[in-house]
C-alpha positions in Angstrom: 69.4 76.6 77.8 67.8 78.5 80.8 69.0 78.0 84.3 65.6 76.4 85.4 65.9 73.9 82.6 69.4 73.0 83.7 68.3 72.7 87.3 65.5 70.2 86.4 67.7 68.4 83.8 64.9 69.1 81.2 62.4 66.9 83.1 58.8 67.8 83.5 58.4 65.8 86.8 59.8 68.5 89.1 57.3 71.0 87.5 54.4 68.7 88.3 55.7 68.5 91.9 55.9 72.3 92.0 52.3 72.6 90.7 50.9 70.1 93.2 52.7 71.8 96.1 51.3 75.2 95.0 47.8 73.6 95.0 48.3 72.3 98.5 49.7 75.6 99.7 46.7 77.5 98.1 44.2 75.2 99.9 45.9 75.8 103.2 45.8 79.6 102.7 42.1 79.4 101.7 41.3 77.5 104.8 43.2 80.0 106.9 41.4 82.9 105.2 38.3 84.6 106.7 36.3 83.2 103.8 36.0 79.8 105.5 32.7 79.0 107.3 32.7 79.6 111.0 31.9 76.0 111.9 34.8 74.7 109.7 37.0 72.4 111.9 40.7 73.1 111.2 43.9 73.7 113.1 44.7 77.2 114.4 45.3 79.8 111.7 49.0 80.1 112.4 49.5 76.4 111.8 47.7 76.6 108.5 49.8 79.6 107.4 53.0 77.7 108.4 51.8 74.6 106.5 51.0 76.8 103.4 54.5 78.4 103.5 56.1 75.0 104.0 54.5 73.8 100.8 55.5 76.9 98.9 59.1 76.5 100.0 59.0 72.8 99.5 57.7 73.2 96.0 60.6 75.5 95.1 63.1 73.1 96.7 61.7 70.2 94.5 63.2 72.0 91.6 66.6 71.5 93.1 66.2 67.8 93.0 68.3 67.1 96.1 67.6 63.5 97.1 67.9 64.3 100.8 65.4 67.1 100.6 63.0 64.9 98.6 63.2 62.1 101.2 62.8 64.6 104.1 59.7 66.1 102.4 58.2 62.7 101.8 58.6 61.8 105.5 57.1 65.0 106.7 54.2 64.7 104.3 53.4 61.2 105.7 53.4 62.7 109.2 51.0 65.5 108.1 48.7 63.0 106.4 48.7 60.8 109.5 47.9 63.8 111.7 45.0 64.8 109.4 43.6 61.2 109.4 43.7 61.0 113.2 42.1 64.4 113.5 39.4 63.6 111.0 38.8 60.2 112.8 38.4 62.0 116.1 36.0 64.6 114.6 38.5 67.5 114.9 38.9 68.1 111.1 36.4 68.8 108.4 36.5 66.4 105.5 35.1 68.1 102.4 36.1 68.9 98.8 38.5 71.6 99.9 40.4 69.5 102.4 40.4 66.5 100.1 41.8 68.5 97.2 44.7 69.4 99.4 45.2 65.8 100.5 45.1 64.5 96.9 47.7 67.0 95.9 49.9 66.0 98.8 49.6 62.2 98.1 50.3 62.5 94.4 
């Protein structure tokens, strides 16, 4: 049995969490890239890069299955979603397919 299978206890759920965190990280990196439109409303690029890196690291930590890390990640995710909702409501965030893809991956 491989080490990764032992870490996840043979469950597929941590792998789904990893895949969703990779989707969220990818979207943050896409929004931070020069490919986004000039009128796209988003946080500063360093914030987007830190968020993308946080989702990459968080996705890897999901595989550890430490309950404290999972609870901490869930709490931080709620704060991020709340900040996005407030920013969108105030007109400071673009709500489109790209940003909604990230938010769906974060919620699931």
